[in-house]
PARO-176389 format. One record per residue: residue number from 1; chain; z, x, y of N, C-alpha, C in turn; residue in three letters. Coordinates in pm, 1 decimal. Last residue first. Example, Ala and Ser with C-alpha at 12.3 -4.5 7.8 and 13.67 -1.06 7.14 Angstrom:
2
2; A; 708.0; 1285.0; -225.0; 714.0; 1367.0; -106.0; 787.0; 1290.0; 3.0; ser
1; A; 780.0; 1319.0; -569.0; 780.0; 1230.0; -450.0; 780.0; 1320.0; -330.0; ala
! end
This chain:
63
63; A; -5172.5; 6140.3; 505.8; -5301.6; 6058.8; 618.2; -5227.9; 5943.1; 675.5; ala
62; A; -4914.9; 6360.4; 448.2; -5018.8; 6232.5; 417.0; -5069.2; 6187.4; 544.6; thr
61; A; -4963.9; 6695.1; 398.1; -4949.1; 6586.9; 469.4; -5039.5; 6479.1; 428.4; pro
60; A; -4832.6; 6829.8; 74.1; -4934.6; 6824.4; 137.2; -4913.1; 6666.6; 251.4; pro
59; A; -4505.9; 6980.2; 44.3; -4603.0; 6852.0; -5.8; -4698.4; 6840.8; 96.4; ala
58; A; -4311.0; 7178.5; 120.4; -4455.5; 7214.7; 66.6; -4536.1; 7096.6; 47.6; phe
57; A; -4081.2; 6991.9; 202.3; -4169.7; 7090.7; 305.4; -4298.7; 7161.2; 248.5; gln
56; A; -4043.8; 6850.8; -36.3; -4089.4; 6795.2; 90.7; -4168.0; 6859.7; 200.6; asp
55; A; -3927.2; 7031.4; -162.2; -4046.5; 6973.0; -219.4; -4129.4; 6888.4; -149.5; ala
54; A; -3696.0; 7078.9; -38.6; -3802.9; 7194.9; -24.3; -3973.8; 7156.9; -50.2; val
53; A; -3618.7; 6793.9; 170.0; -3610.8; 6865.8; 46.6; -3725.3; 6987.3; 28.7; ser
52; A; -3496.0; 6718.2; 489.2; -3576.9; 6689.8; 397.3; -3556.9; 6821.5; 316.9; arg
51; A; -3153.7; 6603.0; 552.1; -3271.1; 6709.4; 561.7; -3373.0; 6689.7; 454.4; pro
50; A; -3126.7; 6289.5; 749.6; -3086.4; 6368.6; 603.6; -3227.6; 6479.3; 643.5; glu
49; A; -3014.0; 6331.5; 1083.1; -3089.4; 6242.7; 985.3; -3093.3; 6346.8; 868.3; arg
48; A; -2897.8; 6508.7; 1248.5; -2914.6; 6344.1; 1296.2; -2986.7; 6266.8; 1217.2; gly
47; A; -2831.9; 6758.6; 1255.2; -2993.4; 6696.6; 1249.6; -2993.5; 6584.0; 1304.5; leu
46; A; -2567.5; 6764.7; 1164.7; -2623.9; 6837.5; 1328.9; -2759.1; 6783.4; 1313.2; leu
45; A; -2521.9; 6568.4; 934.2; -2477.6; 6552.1; 1100.4; -2535.2; 6642.0; 1213.8; glu
44; A; -2674.4; 6706.8; 781.6; -2731.8; 6586.2; 811.2; -2657.2; 6535.6; 945.7; ala
43; A; -2535.4; 6959.8; 766.2; -2658.9; 6940.0; 786.9; -2720.6; 6819.3; 862.4; pro
42; A; -2286.1; 6851.3; 649.6; -2312.6; 6896.7; 802.8; -2445.4; 6904.5; 820.1; leu
41; A; -2224.1; 6788.9; 380.0; -2308.4; 6671.5; 495.8; -2325.0; 6737.0; 625.4; pro
40; A; -2363.2; 6983.7; 133.9; -2256.4; 6966.7; 238.5; -2320.9; 6871.3; 356.5; asp
39; A; -2356.9; 6964.5; -211.3; -2436.1; 6964.3; -88.7; -2310.4; 6942.7; 33.8; thr
38; A; -2339.0; 7116.7; -543.2; -2349.0; 7001.1; -410.3; -2374.9; 7057.1; -281.3; gly
37; A; -2471.2; 7306.5; -675.7; -2506.8; 7182.6; -718.3; -2468.1; 7081.0; -593.2; ala
36; A; -2411.2; 7570.7; -715.1; -2501.7; 7524.5; -627.3; -2531.3; 7390.7; -605.3; phe
35; A; -2259.2; 7573.8; -957.9; -2198.4; 7634.3; -810.9; -2298.5; 7598.7; -726.8; arg
34; A; -2346.5; 7555.9; -1190.7; -2329.3; 7481.5; -1084.7; -2246.4; 7494.5; -998.0; gly
33; A; -2361.8; 7811.3; -1346.8; -2215.8; 7713.9; -1364.5; -2225.2; 7599.0; -1272.7; glu
32; A; -2587.7; 7888.9; -1326.2; -2583.1; 7810.1; -1435.7; -2428.3; 7736.3; -1471.0; pro
31; A; -2530.3; 8019.4; -1075.3; -2639.2; 7925.1; -1100.9; -2592.0; 7806.8; -1182.0; ala
30; A; -2378.3; 8260.8; -1109.3; -2314.6; 8095.7; -1063.4; -2419.0; 7994.2; -1062.6; ala
29; A; -2514.1; 8486.6; -1175.4; -2434.0; 8419.4; -1248.0; -2344.9; 8292.0; -1228.7; gln
28; A; -2721.3; 8488.4; -966.4; -2745.7; 8436.1; -1106.7; -2661.2; 8387.7; -1217.8; phe
27; A; -2519.7; 8595.6; -795.1; -2594.5; 8483.0; -772.4; -2636.5; 8417.3; -907.7; thr
26; A; -2465.3; 8801.6; -890.7; -2373.2; 8731.5; -876.2; -2397.6; 8584.4; -836.8; thr
25; A; -2695.8; 8938.8; -889.6; -2632.4; 8946.0; -1032.5; -2539.7; 8809.3; -1004.7; leu
24; A; -2700.8; 8973.6; -613.2; -2826.1; 8909.3; -680.5; -2707.5; 8848.8; -828.6; thr
23; A; -2504.1; 9173.2; -542.3; -2490.6; 9033.7; -469.1; -2589.6; 8915.3; -569.7; met
22; A; -2558.0; 9367.0; -719.9; -2417.4; 9325.0; -710.7; -2459.1; 9149.2; -647.2; arg
21; A; -2834.8; 9447.6; -549.1; -2828.0; 9421.7; -686.9; -2678.0; 9341.3; -733.8; ala
20; A; -2698.5; 9476.1; -315.2; -2810.5; 9374.2; -333.5; -2804.3; 9366.1; -463.6; met
19; A; -2551.0; 9721.8; -364.0; -2497.7; 9631.4; -335.9; -2584.4; 9468.1; -337.3; ala
18; A; -2737.8; 9908.6; -441.6; -2656.5; 9855.2; -521.9; -2586.8; 9731.8; -509.2; glu
17; A; -3086.0; 9857.0; -329.5; -2919.9; 9897.9; -310.9; -2830.5; 9854.3; -407.3; pro
16; A; -3352.0; 9907.2; -571.6; -3273.4; 9823.8; -474.8; -3120.4; 9875.5; -450.6; ala
15; A; -3489.4; 10096.6; -724.4; -3485.0; 10148.7; -573.0; -3397.7; 10018.4; -494.8; gly
14; A; -3446.6; 10123.8; -992.7; -3581.7; 10084.0; -935.8; -3593.5; 10072.6; -791.4; ala
13; A; -3196.9; 10171.2; -1018.5; -3294.1; 10277.2; -1066.8; -3413.4; 10230.5; -1015.1; ala
12; A; -3088.8; 9948.1; -962.5; -3068.8; 10048.7; -857.7; -3157.2; 10154.4; -892.8; val
11; A; -3167.0; 9771.5; -1183.7; -3191.0; 9735.1; -1022.2; -3202.8; 9847.8; -910.7; lys
10; A; -3020.5; 9894.5; -1363.9; -3161.9; 9904.7; -1382.0; -3210.5; 9868.9; -1226.9; ala
9; A; -2768.0; 9875.4; -1281.4; -2802.4; 10004.0; -1285.6; -2970.8; 10004.6; -1304.7; ala
8; A; -2741.9; 9588.0; -1314.1; -2732.1; 9639.9; -1180.9; -2804.9; 9776.8; -1195.2; val
7; A; -2783.8; 9579.5; -1624.3; -2856.9; 9519.5; -1515.1; -2864.3; 9592.0; -1367.3; trp
6; A; -2559.4; 9737.0; -1685.3; -2697.3; 9796.8; -1732.4; -2803.3; 9740.8; -1609.5; gln
5; A; -2360.0; 9543.4; -1622.4; -2348.1; 9653.7; -1541.3; -2499.0; 9751.2; -1583.7; glu
4; A; -2436.0; 9317.9; -1775.4; -2417.0; 9322.1; -1607.2; -2439.8; 9444.7; -1548.4; asp
3; A; -2627.8; 9450.1; -2042.2; -2508.7; 9368.7; -1978.7; -2520.5; 9350.6; -1853.0; asp
2; A; -2957.5; 9326.4; -2134.9; -2884.6; 9404.3; -2090.1; -2760.3; 9365.0; -2048.5; leu
1; A; -3089.0; 9256.0; -2480.6; -3066.4; 9220.0; -2325.7; -2932.1; 9294.6; -2301.9; met
! end
């Protein structure tokens, strides 16, 4: 298992910009901490309806 700095170094060695590798790492670290679990009411306010989920976006059309 790689530590954070080894993971970043591996991504940079594979051609990723260091800033992008570090941003991706922080996203991976934040997800299991539940930092993306909440929702903001603003999209519903702007749309005038509840936003569709990703699953809804990719679901086949109903007849």
